[in-house]
Each structure stands twice: as C-alpha cells, then as structure tokens.
All heavy atoms as a GROMACS GRO file, in nm:
protein
  583
    1MET      N    1  -0.263   0.818   1.354
    1MET     CA    2  -0.215   0.727   1.251
    1MET      C    3  -0.066   0.699   1.276
    1MET      O    4   0.010   0.791   1.303
    1MET     CB    5  -0.236   0.789   1.114
    1MET     CG    6  -0.170   0.712   1.002
    1MET     SD    7  -0.204   0.780   0.840
    1MET     CE    8  -0.346   0.684   0.799
    2GLU      N    9  -0.029   0.576   1.263
    2GLU     CA   10   0.111   0.535   1.279
    2GLU      C   11   0.186   0.564   1.148
    2GLU      O   12   0.151   0.510   1.043
    2GLU     CB   13   0.118   0.387   1.314
    2GLU     CG   14   0.256   0.340   1.351
    2GLU     CD   15   0.303   0.396   1.485
    2GLU    OE1   16   0.220   0.424   1.572
    2GLU    OE2   17   0.425   0.410   1.500
    3PRO      N   18   0.288   0.649   1.151
    3PRO     CA   19   0.361   0.681   1.028
    3PRO      C   20   0.448   0.564   0.981
    3PRO      O   21   0.491   0.482   1.060
    3PRO     CB   22   0.446   0.801   1.067
    3PRO     CG   23   0.467   0.786   1.214
    3PRO     CD   24   0.342   0.720   1.267
    4ASP      N   25   0.476   0.564   0.852
    4ASP     CA   26   0.565   0.463   0.795
    4ASP      C   27   0.712   0.501   0.817
    4ASP      O   28   0.799   0.415   0.820
    4ASP     CB   29   0.538   0.448   0.644
    4ASP     CG   30   0.398   0.395   0.619
    4ASP    OD1   31   0.375   0.276   0.644
    4ASP    OD2   32   0.311   0.476   0.580
    5LYS      N   33   0.736   0.630   0.832
    5LYS     CA   34   0.872   0.680   0.854
    5LYS      C   35   0.863   0.806   0.940
    5LYS      O   36   0.769   0.883   0.928
    5LYS     CB   37   0.938   0.712   0.719
    5LYS     CG   38   1.082   0.753   0.729
    5LYS     CD   39   1.144   0.768   0.589
    5LYS     CE   40   1.288   0.806   0.599
    5LYS     NZ   41   1.378   0.699   0.574
    6VAL      N   42   0.962   0.824   1.028
    6VAL     CA   43   0.969   0.942   1.116
    6VAL      C   44   1.098   1.016   1.087
    6VAL      O   45   1.204   0.956   1.075
    6VAL     CB   46   0.962   0.899   1.265
    6VAL    CG1   47   0.980   1.019   1.356
    6VAL    CG2   48   0.830   0.827   1.295
    7LEU      N   49   1.086   1.150   1.075
    7LEU     CA   50   1.200   1.235   1.046
    7LEU      C   51   1.206   1.347   1.149
    7LEU      O   52   1.109   1.422   1.164
    7LEU     CB   53   1.186   1.293   0.905
    7LEU     CG   54   1.295   1.388   0.857
    7LEU    CD1   55   1.429   1.315   0.847
    7LEU    CD2   56   1.257   1.446   0.722
    8ASP      N   57   1.317   1.358   1.220
    8ASP     CA   58   1.336   1.462   1.320
    8ASP      C   59   1.427   1.570   1.264
    8ASP      O   60   1.546   1.547   1.244
    8ASP     CB   61   1.395   1.402   1.448
    8ASP     CG   62   1.412   1.504   1.559
    8ASP    OD1   63   1.371   1.620   1.541
    8ASP    OD2   64   1.466   1.467   1.664
    9CYS      N   65   1.370   1.687   1.240
    9CYS     CA   66   1.448   1.799   1.187
    9CYS      C   67   1.463   1.910   1.290
    9CYS      O   68   1.494   2.025   1.253
    9CYS     CB   69   1.380   1.855   1.061
    9CYS     SG   70   1.387   1.743   0.920
   10THR      N   71   1.443   1.879   1.418
   10THR     CA   72   1.460   1.982   1.520
   10THR      C   73   1.607   2.024   1.525
   10THR      O   74   1.697   1.942   1.508
   10THR     CB   75   1.413   1.934   1.659
   10THR    OG1   76   1.478   1.812   1.693
   10THR    CG2   77   1.263   1.913   1.661
   11GLY      N   78   1.625   2.153   1.541
   11GLY     CA   79   1.760   2.209   1.544
   11GLY      C   80   1.814   2.246   1.408
   11GLY      O   81   1.923   2.301   1.396
   12LEU      N   82   1.739   2.214   1.302
   12LEU     CA   83   1.782   2.245   1.166
   12LEU      C   84   1.703   2.364   1.114
   12LEU      O   85   1.586   2.381   1.148
   12LEU     CB   86   1.760   2.125   1.074
   12LEU     CG   87   1.829   1.995   1.115
   12LEU    CD1   88   1.789   1.883   1.021
   12LEU    CD2   89   1.979   2.014   1.117
   13TYR      N   90   1.766   2.443   1.031
   13TYR     CA   91   1.699   2.561   0.977
   13TYR      C   92   1.699   2.558   0.826
   13TYR      O   93   1.780   2.490   0.763
   13TYR     CB   94   1.766   2.689   1.030
   13TYR     CG   95   1.741   2.702   1.179
   13TYR    CD1   96   1.834   2.654   1.271
   13TYR    CD2   97   1.621   2.753   1.225
   13TYR    CE1   98   1.809   2.661   1.407
   13TYR    CE2   99   1.595   2.760   1.361
   13TYR     CZ  100   1.689   2.714   1.452
   13TYR     OH  101   1.662   2.720   1.586
   14CYS      N  102   1.607   2.632   0.769
   14CYS     CA  103   1.583   2.638   0.626
   14CYS      C  104   1.716   2.654   0.552
   14CYS      O  105   1.798   2.735   0.594
   14CYS     CB  106   1.489   2.753   0.596
   14CYS     SG  107   1.426   2.751   0.428
   15PRO      N  108   1.734   2.577   0.449
   15PRO     CA  109   1.639   2.489   0.381
   15PRO      C  110   1.649   2.341   0.423
   15PRO      O  111   1.588   2.255   0.361
   15PRO     CB  112   1.677   2.504   0.234
   15PRO     CG  113   1.828   2.515   0.240
   15PRO     CD  114   1.855   2.595   0.366
   16GLU      N  115   1.724   2.311   0.526
   16GLU     CA  116   1.752   2.171   0.561
   16GLU      C  117   1.626   2.088   0.590
   16GLU      O  118   1.615   1.975   0.540
   16GLU     CB  119   1.849   2.166   0.679
   16GLU     CG  120   1.922   2.036   0.692
   16GLU     CD  121   2.014   2.002   0.575
   16GLU    OE1  122   2.066   2.093   0.508
   16GLU    OE2  123   2.033   1.882   0.550
   17PRO      N  124   1.527   2.136   0.668
   17PRO     CA  125   1.407   2.054   0.690
   17PRO      C  126   1.333   2.020   0.560
   17PRO      O  127   1.286   1.907   0.544
   17PRO     CB  128   1.320   2.140   0.782
   17PRO     CG  129   1.418   2.225   0.856
   17PRO     CD  130   1.524   2.256   0.754
   18ILE      N  131   1.328   2.114   0.468
   18ILE     CA  132   1.260   2.089   0.340
   18ILE      C  133   1.339   1.986   0.259
   18ILE      O  134   1.282   1.892   0.204
   18ILE     CB  135   1.246   2.220   0.260
   18ILE    CG1  136   1.162   2.321   0.338
   18ILE    CG2  137   1.187   2.196   0.122
   18ILE    CD1  138   1.026   2.272   0.378
   19PHE      N  139   1.469   2.005   0.252
   19PHE     CA  140   1.554   1.913   0.178
   19PHE      C  141   1.541   1.771   0.232
   19PHE      O  142   1.521   1.675   0.157
   19PHE     CB  143   1.700   1.961   0.184
   19PHE     CG  144   1.798   1.869   0.120
   19PHE    CD1  145   1.804   1.858  -0.018
   19PHE    CD2  146   1.883   1.791   0.197
   19PHE    CE1  147   1.895   1.771  -0.078
   19PHE    CE2  148   1.973   1.705   0.137
   19PHE     CZ  149   1.979   1.695   0.000
   20ARG      N  150   1.551   1.755   0.363
   20ARG     CA  151   1.544   1.622   0.424
   20ARG      C  152   1.405   1.561   0.410
   20ARG      O  153   1.392   1.439   0.391
   20ARG     CB  154   1.585   1.628   0.570
   20ARG     CG  155   1.734   1.656   0.585
   20ARG     CD  156   1.780   1.648   0.725
   20ARG     NE  157   1.921   1.686   0.735
   20ARG     CZ  158   1.999   1.653   0.834
   20ARG    NH1  159   1.951   1.583   0.935
   20ARG    NH2  160   2.124   1.690   0.835
   21THR      N  161   1.301   1.644   0.420
   21THR     CA  162   1.165   1.594   0.402
   21THR      C  163   1.146   1.543   0.259
   21THR      O  164   1.090   1.436   0.237
   21THR     CB  165   1.062   1.704   0.434
   21THR    OG1  166   1.077   1.741   0.571
   21THR    CG2  167   0.920   1.655   0.410
   22ARG      N  168   1.194   1.619   0.164
   22ARG     CA  169   1.182   1.579   0.023
   22ARG      C  170   1.254   1.446  -0.002
   22ARG      O  171   1.202   1.356  -0.068
   22ARG     CB  172   1.241   1.689  -0.066
   22ARG     CG  173   1.246   1.658  -0.212
   22ARG     CD  174   1.107   1.661  -0.275
   22ARG     NE  175   1.108   1.612  -0.410
   22ARG     CZ  176   1.123   1.686  -0.518
   22ARG    NH1  177   1.138   1.816  -0.507
   22ARG    NH2  178   1.120   1.632  -0.637
   23MET      N  179   1.373   1.431   0.055
   23MET     CA  180   1.449   1.306   0.038
   23MET      C  181   1.374   1.189   0.104
   23MET      O  182   1.368   1.079   0.047
   23MET     CB  183   1.589   1.320   0.100
   23MET     CG  184   1.675   1.425   0.034
   23MET     SD  185   1.726   1.383  -0.132
   23MET     CE  186   1.843   1.254  -0.095
   24ALA      N  187   1.319   1.211   0.222
   24ALA     CA  188   1.246   1.105   0.292
   24ALA      C  189   1.120   1.067   0.215
   24ALA      O  190   1.087   0.948   0.206
   24ALA     CB  191   1.210   1.150   0.434
   25MET      N  192   1.051   1.164   0.159
   25MET     CA  193   0.929   1.135   0.083
   25MET      C  194   0.962   1.054  -0.042
   25MET      O  195   0.885   0.968  -0.083
   25MET     CB  196   0.856   1.264   0.046
   25MET     CG  197   0.794   1.338   0.163
   25MET     SD  198   0.672   1.243   0.257
   25MET     CE  199   0.532   1.247   0.147
   26ASP      N  200   1.077   1.082  -0.103
   26ASP     CA  201   1.119   1.008  -0.222
   26ASP      C  202   1.137   0.858  -0.193
   26ASP      O  203   1.124   0.776  -0.282
   26ASP     CB  204   1.248   1.065  -0.279
   26ASP     CG  205   1.228   1.197  -0.351
   26ASP    OD1  206   1.112   1.235  -0.378
   26ASP    OD2  207   1.329   1.264  -0.381
   27GLU      N  208   1.167   0.825  -0.066
   27GLU     CA  209   1.187   0.685  -0.028
   27GLU      C  210   1.057   0.611  -0.001
   27GLU      O  211   1.057   0.488   0.009
   27GLU     CB  212   1.275   0.679   0.097
   27GLU     CG  213   1.415   0.732   0.076
   27GLU     CD  214   1.494   0.741   0.205
   27GLU    OE1  215   1.442   0.703   0.312
   27GLU    OE2  216   1.610   0.788   0.199
   28LEU      N  217   0.946   0.684   0.011
   28LEU     CA  218   0.818   0.622   0.043
   28LEU      C  219   0.740   0.585  -0.082
   28LEU      O  220   0.758   0.644  -0.188
   28LEU     CB  221   0.732   0.718   0.128
   28LEU     CG  222   0.787   0.757   0.265
   28LEU    CD1  223   0.690   0.854   0.332
   28LEU    CD2  224   0.808   0.635   0.352
   29GLU      N  225   0.654   0.487  -0.065
   29GLU     CA  226   0.561   0.448  -0.171
   29GLU      C  227   0.436   0.535  -0.162
   29GLU      O  228   0.404   0.588  -0.055
   29GLU     CB  229   0.521   0.301  -0.155
   29GLU     CG  230   0.637   0.203  -0.164
   29GLU     CD  231   0.702   0.199  -0.300
   29GLU    OE1  232   0.629   0.210  -0.401
   29GLU    OE2  233   0.826   0.187  -0.306
   30LYS      N  234   0.364   0.547  -0.272
   30LYS     CA  235   0.239   0.622  -0.272
   30LYS      C  236   0.145   0.567  -0.164
   30LYS      O  237   0.130   0.446  -0.151
   30LYS     CB  238   0.173   0.613  -0.410
   30LYS     CG  239   0.049   0.700  -0.422
   30LYS     CD  240   0.000   0.700  -0.565
   30LYS     CE  241  -0.128   0.777  -0.579
   30LYS     NZ  242  -0.114   0.920  -0.572
   31GLY      N  243   0.090   0.656  -0.084
   31GLY     CA  244  -0.002   0.617   0.022
   31GLY      C  245   0.064   0.605   0.159
   31GLY      O  246  -0.004   0.602   0.260
   32GLN      N  247   0.197   0.598   0.162
   32GLN     CA  248   0.266   0.590   0.290
   32GLN      C  249   0.275   0.728   0.355
   32GLN      O  250   0.262   0.830   0.288
   32GLN     CB  251   0.405   0.530   0.273
   32GLN     CG  252   0.403   0.382   0.240
   32GLN     CD  253   0.542   0.321   0.240
   32GLN    OE1  254   0.633   0.372   0.175
   32GLN    NE2  255   0.558   0.211   0.313
   33VAL      N  256   0.300   0.728   0.487
   33VAL     CA  257   0.297   0.852   0.565
   33VAL      C  258   0.432   0.879   0.630
   33VAL      O  259   0.492   0.790   0.690
   33VAL     CB  260   0.188   0.843   0.674
   33VAL    CG1  261   0.191   0.966   0.764
   33VAL    CG2  262   0.050   0.828   0.610
   34LEU      N  263   0.476   1.004   0.618
   34LEU     CA  264   0.596   1.053   0.684
   34LEU      C  265   0.553   1.145   0.797
   34LEU      O  266   0.468   1.232   0.778
   34LEU     CB  267   0.683   1.132   0.586
   34LEU     CG  268   0.804   1.204   0.646
   34LEU    CD1  269   0.908   1.104   0.694
   34LEU    CD2  270   0.864   1.302   0.547
   35GLU      N  271   0.613   1.127   0.914
   35GLU     CA  272   0.594   1.220   1.024
   35GLU      C  273   0.723   1.299   1.040
   35GLU      O  274   0.829   1.241   1.060
   35GLU     CB  275   0.562   1.146   1.153
   35GLU     CG  276   0.537   1.239   1.270
   35GLU     CD  277   0.496   1.163   1.394
   35GLU    OE1  278   0.378   1.124   1.404
   35GLU    OE2  279   0.585   1.139   1.479
   36VAL      N  280   0.713   1.431   1.027
   36VAL     CA  281   0.831   1.516   1.036
   36VAL      C  282   0.811   1.620   1.146
   36VAL      O  283   0.705   1.680   1.156
   36VAL     CB  284   0.864   1.582   0.900
   36VAL    CG1  285   0.749   1.663   0.846
   36VAL    CG2  286   0.989   1.666   0.907
   37SER      N  287   0.914   1.636   1.230
   37SER     CA  288   0.912   1.735   1.338
   37SER      C  289   1.023   1.836   1.312
   37SER      O  290   1.134   1.798   1.273
   37SER     CB  291   0.936   1.668   1.473
   37SER     OG  292   0.834   1.577   1.502
   38ALA      N  293   0.990   1.964   1.335
   38ALA     CA  294   1.088   2.070   1.314
   38ALA      C  295   1.057   2.188   1.406
   38ALA      O  296   0.941   2.209   1.442
   38ALA     CB  297   1.088   2.116   1.169
   39ASP      N  298   1.162   2.262   1.442
   39ASP     CA  299   1.141   2.379   1.526
   39ASP      C  300   1.184   2.510   1.458
   39ASP      O  301   1.184   2.615   1.521
   39ASP     CB  302   1.210   2.364   1.661
   39ASP     CG  303   1.360   2.339   1.650
   39ASP    OD1  304   1.412   2.327   1.538
   39ASP    OD2  305   1.424   2.331   1.756
   40ASP      N  306   1.215   2.504   1.331
   40ASP     CA  307   1.240   2.624   1.252
   40ASP      C  308   1.108   2.702   1.246
   40ASP      O  309   1.005   2.644   1.213
   40ASP     CB  310   1.287   2.584   1.112
   40ASP     CG  311   1.314   2.701   1.020
   40ASP    OD1  312   1.273   2.815   1.051
   40ASP    OD2  313   1.376   2.680   0.914
   41PRO      N  314   1.109   2.832   1.276
   41PRO     CA  315   0.985   2.909   1.275
   41PRO      C  316   0.908   2.904   1.142
   41PRO      O  317   0.786   2.914   1.140
   41PRO     CB  318   1.030   3.052   1.306
   41PRO     CG  319   1.158   3.036   1.378
   41PRO     CD  320   1.222   2.912   1.321
   42ALA      N  321   0.978   2.884   1.032
   42ALA     CA  322   0.913   2.880   0.900
   42ALA      C  323   0.876   2.738   0.857
   42ALA      O  324   0.818   2.719   0.750
   42ALA     CB  325   1.004   2.943   0.796
   43ALA      N  326   0.907   2.639   0.938
   43ALA     CA  327   0.893   2.500   0.896
   43ALA      C  328   0.751   2.461   0.856
   43ALA      O  329   0.732   2.398   0.753
   43ALA     CB  330   0.944   2.406   1.005
   44GLU      N  331   0.652   2.497   0.937
   44GLU     CA  332   0.516   2.454   0.905
   44GLU      C  333   0.471   2.508   0.770
   44GLU      O  334   0.424   2.432   0.685
   44GLU     CB  335   0.416   2.494   1.013
   44GLU     CG  336   0.276   2.443   0.981
   44GLU     CD  337   0.174   2.468   1.089
   44GLU    OE1  338   0.205   2.537   1.189
   44GLU    OE2  339   0.062   2.418   1.075
   45ALA      N  340   0.488   2.636   0.748
   45ALA     CA  341   0.448   2.695   0.620
   45ALA      C  342   0.527   2.635   0.504
   45ALA      O  343   0.471   2.602   0.399
   45ALA     CB  344   0.464   2.846   0.624
   46ASP      N  345   0.658   2.618   0.523
   46ASP     CA  346   0.742   2.562   0.418
   46ASP      C  347   0.703   2.418   0.385
   46ASP      O  348   0.696   2.380   0.268
   46ASP     CB  349   0.889   2.566   0.458
   46ASP     CG  350   0.946   2.706   0.461
   46ASP    OD1  351   0.882   2.800   0.407
   46ASP    OD2  352   1.057   2.723   0.517
   47LEU      N  353   0.677   2.338   0.487
   47LEU     CA  354   0.641   2.198   0.464
   47LEU      C  355   0.504   2.186   0.400
   47LEU      O  356   0.481   2.099   0.315
   47LEU     CB  357   0.647   2.119   0.595
   47LEU     CG  358   0.789   2.100   0.650
   47LEU    CD1  359   0.784   2.046   0.792
   47LEU    CD2  360   0.870   2.008   0.560
   48ARG      N  361   0.412   2.272   0.437
   48ARG     CA  362   0.279   2.272   0.373
   48ARG      C  363   0.291   2.309   0.225
   48ARG      O  364   0.225   2.250   0.141
   48ARG     CB  365   0.184   2.366   0.445
   48ARG     CG  366   0.134   2.311   0.578
   48ARG     CD  367   0.034   2.406   0.643
   48ARG     NE  368  -0.014   2.356   0.768
   48ARG     CZ  369  -0.114   2.268   0.783
   48ARG    NH1  370  -0.174   2.220   0.677
   48ARG    NH2  371  -0.152   2.229   0.903
   49ARG      N  372   0.375   2.408   0.194
   49ARG     CA  373   0.396   2.446   0.053
   49ARG      C  374   0.460   2.331  -0.025
   49ARG      O  375   0.421   2.304  -0.140
   49ARG     CB  376   0.482   2.570   0.043
   49ARG     CG  377   0.404   2.699   0.058
   49ARG     CD  378   0.484   2.821   0.016
   49ARG     NE  379   0.602   2.844   0.097
   49ARG     CZ  380   0.602   2.910   0.212
   49ARG    NH1  381   0.490   2.958   0.260
   49ARG    NH2  382   0.714   2.926   0.279
   50LEU      N  383   0.557   2.264   0.035
   50LEU     CA  384   0.619   2.148  -0.030
   50LEU      C  385   0.514   2.042  -0.060
   50LEU      O  386   0.508   1.989  -0.171
   50LEU     CB  387   0.730   2.090   0.057
   50LEU     CG  388   0.791   1.959   0.006
   50LEU    CD1  389   0.869   1.982  -0.122
   50LEU    CD2  390   0.879   1.896   0.113
   51ALA      N  391   0.432   2.011   0.038
   51ALA     CA  392   0.327   1.909   0.021
   51ALA      C  393   0.233   1.948  -0.092
   51ALA      O  394   0.198   1.865  -0.177
   51ALA     CB  395   0.251   1.888   0.151
   52GLU      N  396   0.194   2.073  -0.096
   52GLU     CA  397   0.102   2.119  -0.200
   52GLU      C  398   0.166   2.108  -0.339
   52GLU      O  399   0.105   2.058  -0.433
   52GLU     CB  400   0.062   2.264  -0.173
   52GLU     CG  401  -0.043   2.316  -0.268
   52GLU     CD  402  -0.084   2.458  -0.235
   52GLU    OE1  403  -0.096   2.491  -0.116
   52GLU    OE2  404  -0.104   2.534  -0.331
   53ARG      N  405   0.292   2.152  -0.350
   53ARG     CA  406   0.363   2.146  -0.478
   53ARG      C  407   0.381   2.003  -0.528
   53ARG      O  408   0.377   1.977  -0.649
   53ARG     CB  409   0.500   2.211  -0.465
   53ARG     CG  410   0.506   2.356  -0.495
   53ARG     CD  411   0.647   2.406  -0.519
   53ARG     NE  412   0.746   2.356  -0.426
   53ARG     CZ  413   0.782   2.414  -0.314
   53ARG    NH1  414   0.726   2.526  -0.275
   53ARG    NH2  415   0.875   2.361  -0.236
   54MET      N  416   0.405   1.910  -0.435
   54MET     CA  417   0.434   1.772  -0.472
   54MET      C  418   0.306   1.686  -0.477
   54MET      O  419   0.315   1.567  -0.501
   54MET     CB  420   0.534   1.711  -0.375
   54MET     CG  421   0.666   1.787  -0.366
   54MET     SD  422   0.752   1.804  -0.524
   54MET     CE  423   0.787   1.634  -0.562
   55ASP      N  424   0.192   1.747  -0.451
   55ASP     CA  425   0.063   1.677  -0.449
   55ASP      C  426   0.058   1.571  -0.339
   55ASP      O  427   0.006   1.462  -0.359
   55ASP     CB  428   0.033   1.616  -0.586
   55ASP     CG  429  -0.115   1.590  -0.604
   55ASP    OD1  430  -0.198   1.660  -0.541
   55ASP    OD2  431  -0.150   1.497  -0.681
   56TYR      N  432   0.115   1.604  -0.223
   56TYR     CA  433   0.106   1.521  -0.104
   56TYR      C  434  -0.005   1.577  -0.016
   56TYR      O  435  -0.045   1.693  -0.031
   56TYR     CB  436   0.237   1.522  -0.024
   56TYR     CG  437   0.359   1.475  -0.098
   56TYR    CD1  438   0.484   1.528  -0.068
   56TYR    CD2  439   0.352   1.379  -0.198
   56TYR    CE1  440   0.598   1.485  -0.134
   56TYR    CE2  441   0.466   1.337  -0.265
   56TYR     CZ  442   0.588   1.391  -0.233
   56TYR     OH  443   0.701   1.349  -0.298
   57GLU      N  444  -0.052   1.499   0.079
   57GLU     CA  445  -0.159   1.541   0.168
   57GLU      C  446  -0.109   1.556   0.311
   57GLU      O  447  -0.053   1.463   0.367
   57GLU     CB  448  -0.271   1.436   0.164
   57GLU     CG  449  -0.388   1.468   0.253
   57GLU     CD  450  -0.492   1.358   0.255
   57GLU    OE1  451  -0.470   1.251   0.194
   57GLU    OE2  452  -0.596   1.381   0.317
   58VAL      N  453  -0.128   1.674   0.369
   58VAL     CA  454  -0.097   1.695   0.510
   58VAL      C  455  -0.216   1.642   0.589
   58VAL      O  456  -0.326   1.695   0.580
   58VAL     CB  457  -0.071   1.844   0.543
   58VAL    CG1  458  -0.050   1.862   0.692
   58VAL    CG2  459   0.048   1.896   0.465
   59LEU      N  460  -0.194   1.534   0.663
   59LEU     CA  461  -0.301   1.470   0.738
   59LEU      C  462  -0.325   1.537   0.873
   59LEU      O  463  -0.438   1.546   0.919
   59LEU     CB  464  -0.267   1.322   0.762
   59LEU     CG  465  -0.244   1.238   0.638
   59LEU    CD1  466  -0.200   1.098   0.679
   59LEU    CD2  467  -0.372   1.231   0.554
   60GLU      N  468  -0.216   1.582   0.935
   60GLU     CA  469  -0.226   1.637   1.068
   60GLU      C  470  -0.106   1.727   1.095
   60GLU      O  471   0.003   1.699   1.048
   60GLU     CB  472  -0.228   1.522   1.170
   60GLU     CG  473  -0.244   1.564   1.313
   60GLU     CD  474  -0.250   1.446   1.408
   60GLU    OE1  475  -0.174   1.349   1.389
   60GLU    OE2  476  -0.333   1.452   1.499
   61ALA      N  477  -0.130   1.833   1.170
   61ALA     CA  478  -0.022   1.921   1.214
   61ALA      C  479  -0.048   1.956   1.360
   61ALA      O  480  -0.157   2.000   1.394
   61ALA     CB  481  -0.015   2.047   1.129
   62THR      N  482   0.052   1.932   1.445
   62THR     CA  483   0.039   1.964   1.587
   62THR      C  484   0.159   2.045   1.631
   62THR      O  485   0.267   2.034   1.573
   62THR     CB  486   0.028   1.836   1.673
   62THR    OG1  487   0.144   1.754   1.649
   62THR    CG2  488  -0.096   1.756   1.639
   63LYS      N  489   0.138   2.125   1.735
   63LYS     CA  490   0.248   2.205   1.790
   63LYS      C  491   0.268   2.168   1.936
   63LYS      O  492   0.172   2.146   2.009
   63LYS     CB  493   0.216   2.353   1.780
   63LYS     CG  494   0.234   2.408   1.642
   63LYS     CD  495   0.234   2.558   1.644
   63LYS     CE  496   0.273   2.608   1.507
   63LYS     NZ  497   0.315   2.744   1.507
   64ASP      N  498   0.394   2.164   1.975
   64ASP     CA  499   0.432   2.143   2.114
   64ASP      C  500   0.545   2.242   2.143
   64ASP      O  501   0.660   2.217   2.106
   64ASP     CB  502   0.477   1.999   2.137
   64ASP     CG  503   0.511   1.970   2.282
   64ASP    OD1  504   0.482   2.056   2.369
   64ASP    OD2  505   0.570   1.864   2.309
   65GLY      N  506   0.510   2.355   2.200
   65GLY     CA  507   0.610   2.460   2.219
   65GLY      C  508   0.650   2.516   2.084
   65GLY      O  509   0.566   2.555   2.005
   66ASP      N  510   0.780   2.516   2.057
   66ASP     CA  511   0.831   2.566   1.929
   66ASP      C  512   0.835   2.459   1.820
   66ASP      O  513   0.865   2.490   1.705
   66ASP     CB  514   0.974   2.620   1.948
   66ASP     CG  515   0.978   2.745   2.031
   66ASP    OD1  516   0.875   2.817   2.037
   66ASP    OD2  517   1.084   2.774   2.090
   67THR      N  518   0.804   2.336   1.856
   67THR     CA  519   0.815   2.226   1.761
   67THR      C  520   0.681   2.196   1.694
   67THR      O  521   0.579   2.181   1.762
   67THR     CB  522   0.866   2.099   1.830
   67THR    OG1  523   0.994   2.127   1.889
   67THR    CG2  524   0.882   1.983   1.732
   68VAL      N  525   0.683   2.188   1.564
   68VAL     CA  526   0.565   2.149   1.487
   68VAL      C  527   0.589   2.008   1.432
   68VAL      O  528   0.702   1.975   1.392
   68VAL     CB  529   0.534   2.250   1.374
   68VAL    CG1  530   0.645   2.254   1.272
   68VAL    CG2  531   0.401   2.218   1.308
   69THR      N  532   0.486   1.926   1.435
   69THR     CA  533   0.493   1.791   1.380
   69THR      C  534   0.383   1.775   1.278
   69THR      O  535   0.267   1.800   1.306
   69THR     CB  536   0.478   1.686   1.492
   69THR    OG1  537   0.582   1.707   1.589
   69THR    CG2  538   0.489   1.544   1.436
   70LEU      N  539   0.423   1.736   1.158
   70LEU     CA  540   0.326   1.714   1.051
   70LEU      C  541   0.330   1.569   1.005
   70LEU      O  542   0.438   1.508   1.000
   70LEU     CB  543   0.358   1.802   0.929
   70LEU     CG  544   0.328   1.949   0.941
   70LEU    CD1  545   0.447   2.021   0.998
   70LEU    CD2  546   0.290   2.006   0.808
   71GLN      N  547   0.213   1.516   0.975
   71GLN     CA  548   0.204   1.386   0.910
   71GLN      C  549   0.163   1.413   0.766
   71GLN      O  550   0.061   1.478   0.742
   71GLN     CB  551   0.102   1.295   0.979
   71GLN     CG  552   0.155   1.243   1.110
   71GLN     CD  553   0.074   1.124   1.161
   71GLN    OE1  554  -0.037   1.098   1.117
   71GLN    NE2  555   0.131   1.052   1.256
   72ILE      N  556   0.246   1.365   0.674
   72ILE     CA  557   0.226   1.392   0.532
   72ILE      C  558   0.216   1.258   0.457
   72ILE      O  559   0.302   1.174   0.469
   72ILE     CB  560   0.345   1.473   0.475
   72ILE    CG1  561   0.365   1.601   0.557
   72ILE    CG2  562   0.323   1.504   0.328
   72ILE    CD1  563   0.495   1.674   0.524
   73ARG      N  564   0.107   1.245   0.381
   73ARG     CA  565   0.087   1.122   0.302
   73ARG      C  566   0.132   1.148   0.159
   73ARG      O  567   0.096   1.248   0.097
   73ARG     CB  568  -0.060   1.080   0.301
   73ARG     CG  569  -0.083   0.956   0.214
   73ARG     CD  570  -0.228   0.917   0.204
   73ARG     NE  571  -0.273   0.871   0.334
   73ARG     CZ  572  -0.394   0.895   0.384
   73ARG    NH1  573  -0.481   0.968   0.317
   73ARG    NH2  574  -0.428   0.847   0.501
   74LYS      N  575   0.211   1.055   0.108
   74LYS     CA  576   0.259   1.065  -0.030
   74LYS      C  577   0.147   1.027  -0.124
   74LYS      O  578   0.071   0.938  -0.101
   74LYS     CB  579   0.380   0.974  -0.051
   74LYS     CG  580   0.440   0.986  -0.190
   74LYS     CD  581   0.571   0.915  -0.197
   74LYS     CE  582   0.632   0.938  -0.334
   74LYS     NZ  583   0.762   0.876  -0.344
   0.00000   0.00000   0.00000
C-alpha cells in the first residue's frame, strides 16, 4: 500500500519516534496511512501500543536489519 505520509525516525530514541509519529498522525485524515521507520530497539512495541491506544490500525510491520517499518492507518 502506498502511504499518504512517510516519517523517518531512524537515529532517534524514545520518546522521539512516538512523539513524531503522534504529531504526523494528527495531520492525517481518518483512513489515511502513515509509514514510519525507526531503529530504536523499543520502537515496534512502542508504536504498536500507540496505535492501539489511539484506535489506529497497524497494517504492516517489516524489519530490515535494525530498522522496523510500520504502516499505520488512522
């Protein structure tokens, strides 16, 4: 799926990826998709918890080395 917005949080550590993801999601309309990449070891779990709390849907999560990329639908 082609995301509506892409956010690169590689090189950033907690809580920055969560903060930036939350800000990016606030800019999207319901149904739009954000693709976020991060290499913080806690990023995948943290982003999944954020999505669950905010009632967003994690469509896909992939790993490439230390980097995880999630597609999240608002």
